[in-house]
C-alpha positions in Angstrom: 226.3 293.7 -106.4 229.2 293.3 -108.8 229.6 297.0 -109.5 226.0 297.6 -110.6 224.5 299.3 -107.5 221.7 297.5 -105.9 220.2 296.0 -109.0 219.0 292.5 -108.5 220.8 289.9 -110.7 218.8 288.9 -113.8 218.7 285.5 -115.6 221.2 287.0 -118.2 223.9 287.9 -115.6 225.2 284.4 -114.9 225.5 283.9 -118.7 228.2 286.6 -118.7 230.5 284.2 -116.8 232.3 282.0 -119.3 232.7 279.0 -117.0 229.0 279.2 -116.1 228.1 279.1 -119.8 230.3 276.0 -120.3 228.7 274.3 -117.2 225.1 275.1 -118.4 225.9 274.0 -121.9 227.5 270.7 -120.7 224.5 270.0 -118.4 222.1 270.7 -121.2 223.9 268.3 -123.5 224.1 265.7 -120.7 220.4 265.9 -119.9 219.6 265.8 -123.7 221.5 262.5 -123.8 220.0 261.2 -120.5 216.4 262.0 -121.7 217.0 260.1 -125.0 218.7 257.1 -123.4 215.7 255.4 -121.6 213.5 256.0 -124.6 215.7 254.5 -127.3 217.0 251.7 -124.9 213.4 250.7 -123.9 212.3 250.2 -127.5 215.6 248.4 -128.3 214.8 245.9 -125.6 211.1 245.6 -126.7 212.3 245.0 -130.3 214.8 242.4 -129.1 212.6 240.3 -126.8 209.2 242.1 -126.3 209.5 241.2 -122.6 208.4 243.7 -119.8 210.7 241.7 -117.4 213.7 242.1 -119.7 213.0 245.8 -120.1 212.9 246.2 -116.3 216.1 244.3 -115.8 218.0 246.4 -118.4 216.9 249.8 -117.2 217.2 248.7 -113.6 220.8 247.6 -114.1 221.9 251.2 -114.8 220.1 252.4 -111.7 221.7 249.7 -109.5 225.2 250.7 -110.6 224.4 254.3 -110.2 223.1 253.9 -106.6 226.1 251.7 -105.7 228.7 254.3 -106.5 226.9 257.6 -105.8 228.5 258.1 -102.4 232.0 257.6 -103.7 231.1 259.9 -106.6 230.6 262.6 -103.9 233.9 261.9 -102.3 235.7 262.0 -105.6 234.0 265.3 -106.6 235.1 266.9 -103.3 238.7 265.7 -103.7 239.4 265.9 -107.4 238.9 268.8 -109.9 235.2 268.7 -110.6 235.7 269.8 -114.2 237.9 266.7 -114.9 235.3 264.4 -113.3 232.6 265.8 -115.5 234.6 265.6 -118.7 235.8 262.1 -118.1 232.3 260.9 -117.2 230.8 262.3 -120.3 233.4 260.8 -122.6 233.0 257.4 -120.9 229.2 257.5 -121.2 229.5 258.4 -124.9 231.8 255.5 -125.6 229.5 253.1 -123.7 226.5 254.2 -125.7 228.5 253.9 -128.9 229.0 250.2 -128.1 225.3 249.7 -127.5 224.5 251.4 -130.8 226.9 249.2 -132.7 225.5 246.0 -131.0 221.9 247.0 -132.1 222.8 248.2 -135.6 225.1 245.2 -136.4 222.8 242.6 -134.9 224.8 241.2 -132.0 222.8 242.9 -129.2 221.5 240.7 -126.4 220.1 241.3 -123.0 223.4 240.4 -121.2 225.3 242.9 -123.5 222.7 245.6 -122.8 222.8 245.0 -119.1 226.6 245.2 -118.9 226.8 248.5 -120.8 223.9 249.9 -118.8 225.9 249.1 -115.6 228.9 251.0 -117.1 226.7 254.0 -117.8 225.3 253.9 -114.3 228.8 253.9 -112.9 230.0 257.0 -114.8 226.7 258.8 -114.1 227.3 258.3 -110.3 230.7 260.1 -110.7 229.3 263.1 -112.5 226.1 263.9 -110.7 227.5 265.3 -107.4 230.2 267.2 -109.3 227.8 268.9 -111.6 225.4 269.9 -108.8 228.2 271.3 -106.6 229.9 273.3 -109.3 227.3 276.1 -109.7 228.5 278.2 -106.8 232.1 278.1 -108.2 231.1 279.6 -111.5 229.2 282.7 -110.5 229.4 285.4 -107.8 227.4 284.6 -104.6 224.6 287.0 -105.4 224.0 285.2 -108.7 223.4 281.7 -107.2 219.6 281.9 -107.4 219.4 283.1 -111.1 222.3 280.8 -112.0 220.3 277.8 -110.7 217.2 278.9 -112.6 219.3 279.2 -115.8 220.8 275.7 -115.2 217.4 274.3 -114.7 216.2 275.9 -117.9 219.2 274.5 -119.7 218.5 271.1 -118.2 214.9 271.2 -119.1 215.6 272.4 -122.6 218.0 269.4 -123.0 215.3 267.1 -121.7 212.6 268.5 -124.0 214.9 268.1 -127.0 216.2 264.8 -125.9 212.8 263.2 -125.3 211.5 264.5 -128.5 214.5 263.4 -130.5 214.4 260.0 -128.8 210.8 259.3 -129.8 211.2 260.8 -133.3 214.5 259.0 -134.2 213.1 255.7 -132.9 210.0 256.2 -134.9 211.8 257.1 -138.1 215.1 255.2 -138.0 214.9 252.7 -135.2 216.5 252.4 -131.7 220.0 251.7 -133.0 220.4 255.1 -134.6 218.8 256.8 -131.6 221.5 255.3 -129.4 224.2 256.4 -131.8 222.9 260.0 -131.6 222.8 259.6 -127.9 226.5 258.7 -127.8 227.4 261.7 -129.9 225.6 264.1 -127.5 227.5 262.7 -124.5 230.7 263.5 -126.3 229.5 267.1 -127.0 228.9 267.5 -123.2 232.5 266.5 -122.6 233.7 269.2 -124.9 231.6 271.8 -123.1 233.0 270.7 -119.7 236.5 271.0 -121.1 236.0 274.8 -121.2 235.3 275.1 -117.5 237.7 277.2 -115.5 237.1 277.8 -111.8 239.1 279.7 -109.2 238.9 279.3 -105.5 238.0 275.6 -105.7 237.1 274.3 -102.2 240.1 272.8 -100.5 240.2 269.0 -100.7 240.5 267.0 -97.5 244.1 267.2 -96.3 246.4 264.2 -96.3 245.9 260.8 -98.0 242.4 259.8 -99.2 240.3 258.4 -96.4 237.0 257.5 -98.2 235.2 256.1 -95.2 236.1 259.1 -93.0 235.1 261.5 -95.7 231.8 259.7 -96.1 231.2 260.1 -92.4 231.8 263.8 -92.6 229.2 264.0 -95.4 226.8 261.9 -93.5 227.1 264.3 -90.5 226.2 267.2 -92.7 223.3 265.4 -94.2 221.7 264.2 -91.0 222.2 267.4 -89.1 219.4 269.1 -91.0 216.0 267.4 -90.6 214.5 269.1 -93.7 217.1 267.5 -95.9 216.6 263.8 -94.9 212.8 264.1 -94.7 212.5 265.4 -98.2 215.0 262.7 -99.4 212.9 260.0 -97.8 209.8 261.4 -99.5 211.4 261.2 -102.9 212.7 257.7 -102.2 209.0 256.6 -102.5 208.1 259.0 -105.3 211.1 258.1 -107.5 210.5 254.3 -107.1 206.9 254.6 -108.2 207.4 257.1 -111.0 210.4 255.3 -112.5 208.5 252.1 -112.8 205.4 253.9 -114.2 207.1 256.1 -116.7 210.2 254.1 -117.7 208.7 250.6 -117.9 204.9 250.8 -118.1 204.8 254.0 -120.2 206.6 252.6 -123.3 204.4 249.5 -123.1 201.2 251.6 -123.0 202.6 253.6 -126.0 203.1 250.4 -128.0 199.6 249.3 -127.2 197.8 252.6 -127.9 199.1 255.9 -129.2 202.6 254.9 -130.6 206.3 255.5 -129.9 206.6 259.0 -131.4 203.7 260.3 -129.3 205.3 258.8 -126.2 208.5 260.9 -126.9 206.3 264.0 -127.3 204.5 263.3 -124.0 207.8 263.2 -122.2 208.8 266.4 -123.9 205.5 268.0 -122.7 206.4 267.1 -119.1 209.7 268.9 -119.2 208.4 271.8 -121.3 206.1 272.5 -118.3 209.2 273.5 -116.4 209.5 276.7 -118.5 206.1 277.8 -117.3 206.8 277.0 -113.6 204.8 279.7 -111.8 203.7 278.0 -108.6 205.3 276.1 -105.7 205.0 272.4 -105.2 206.3 269.8 -102.8 206.1 266.7 -105.0 202.4 265.8 -105.0 202.2 266.6 -108.7 204.3 263.5 -109.5 201.0 261.7 -109.1 199.4 263.5 -112.0 201.0 261.6 -115.0 200.5 258.3 -113.2 196.8 259.0 -112.8 196.5 260.1 -116.3 198.3 257.1 -117.8 196.2 254.8 -115.7 192.8 256.3 -116.5 192.9 257.6 -120.1 194.6 257.2 -123.4 193.5 260.6 -124.7 196.6 262.3 -126.0 195.5 265.9 -125.2 194.7 265.0 -121.6 198.1 263.1 -121.2 200.0 266.1 -122.6 198.2 268.5 -120.1 199.0 266.1 -117.2 202.7 265.8 -118.2 203.0 269.6 -118.7 201.5 270.3 -115.2 203.8 267.8 -113.6 206.8 269.5 -115.3 205.8 272.9 -114.0 205.6 271.7 -110.4 208.9 269.8 -110.6 210.8 272.9 -111.8 209.7 274.9 -108.8 210.8 272.2 -106.4 214.2 271.6 -108.2 215.3 275.3 -108.1 214.3 275.8 -104.5 216.0 272.5 -103.4 219.3 273.3 -105.2 219.5 276.9 -103.7 218.7 275.6 -100.2 221.5 273.1 -100.3 224.1 275.4 -101.9 223.4 278.2 -99.4 223.3 276.0 -96.3 226.0 273.3 -96.9 229.8 274.2 -96.8 231.3 274.1 -100.2 234.0 271.6 -99.3 231.3 269.1 -98.3 228.6 270.0 -100.8 229.3 267.2 -103.3 229.1 264.6 -100.6 225.8 265.9 -99.3 224.5 265.9 -102.9 225.6 262.3 -103.2 223.7 261.3 -100.0 220.7 263.3 -101.4 220.9 261.4 -104.7 221.4 258.0 -103.0 218.4 258.5 -100.8 216.3 259.7 -103.7 217.4 257.1 -106.2 218.0 253.9 -104.1 214.5 252.6 -104.7 214.5 253.4 -108.5 215.9 250.0 -109.6 213.3 248.3 -107.3 210.5 250.3 -109.0 211.9 249.6 -112.5 212.4 245.9 -112.0 209.1 245.4 -110.0 206.8 247.4 -112.3 206.6 244.7 -115.0 205.7 241.7 -112.7 203.3 243.8 -110.7 201.5 245.1 -113.8 201.3 241.6 -115.2 199.6 240.4 -112.0 197.4 243.4 -111.1 197.0 245.1 -114.5 198.8 248.2 -115.8 196.0 250.7 -115.0 195.6 249.4 -111.4 199.4 249.6 -110.9 199.6 253.2 -112.1 196.7 254.4 -110.0 198.0 252.7 -106.9 201.4 254.3 -107.5 199.7 257.7 -107.6 198.2 257.1 -104.2 201.6 256.2 -102.8 203.0 259.5 -104.1 200.3 261.5 -102.5 200.8 259.7 -99.2 204.6 260.2 -99.2 204.1 263.9 -99.8 201.5 264.2 -97.0 203.8 262.6 -94.5 206.7 264.9 -95.5 204.5 267.9 -94.8 203.9 266.6 -91.3 207.5 267.7 -90.5 207.7 271.3 -89.1 211.3 271.5 -90.4 210.0 271.1 -94.0 207.1 273.5 -93.5 209.2 276.2 -92.0 212.3 275.9 -94.2 213.9 279.2 -95.1 217.2 279.8 -96.8 220.0 280.8 -94.5 222.9 281.9 -96.7 226.3 280.6 -95.7 229.5 282.6 -96.2 229.9 283.6 -99.9 232.0 281.1 -101.8 235.2 282.0 -103.7 234.5 284.1 -106.8 235.4 282.9 -110.3 238.6 284.1 -111.9 238.5 287.7 -112.9 235.4 288.5 -110.8 235.8 291.5 -108.5 234.1 291.4 -105.1 231.5 294.0 -104.3 
């Protein structure tokens, strides 16, 4: 209650916590940069070679590196100060993007160079993702976890809206090289935000010397002990593979052939803008909407509506998922569970990105997108067959430690 009677926390209450403001600001900047990155990088590759296969290899390389190190990112985030993990990852990502920008602007870019830097970006992202997701309960009182997650999601979506728009606009006006340079600067801004984080009551790190494999087994035990967790993760293994190939590889190609690069950036912005209007629950089926739209029409108004509806549904799912994990998983193992969640959700992304180009060349872009939409609907239907998913309710765990200066109710 935090000294305010029985009043329910509002969206403004978490923002009164300084550390939470730094976390939300840092995540907003990070997602701004992450939303820009695939747009500017995709068009850099298309300008360089014009090859769908090359584009799939470059964007897939980042995902491969990300997946390979996600589990150890969770171990690191549960053992080291999460603020330092986030700060170091942001600075490293900014420097890597600066190298890509220089290679494009100075004319020495090549597919091998872009692949190597993409791998580096994937590695640092793997370190930051579990740490960022697990930090929310350490920056606000327990009763503010729900509104805090909603605010974080709003910040994330605002960053994605601005990043997607900026990516398309900068590429259209100044070219991919300058877009990647702006991308690098935003990653460095995120590092500055994370530097202001101060958390008290950090969950105790595993005692004794580091035992990565043993600590991974502890996280695996937490992950597999709850059916609803691994069923939903399996669902999104399929969804993310299909959608990543459709939107990251085939989407820019359709844009070049029809409505243009700037409009593609605005379409991605419409998808994330829909998150601000999230007013109904969803379980993932709305991921099929943009695929069906891209595969059946080139009418910009219809595509904007489809992407907006998709964003609305995704926002509802994301907030519910984060709260469920944070209130059911022990804090000292939360980052490792997030890393298994991310691994299961993302492991098929590079497969989808790399395979999308060859499949589309063989079967046609429209057929590939519509088939992907059918796979998304099938994965969602199978997940709903689990009673654990249908009956999921939040069961709060013991309140985590409060931030410095916060008085218990």
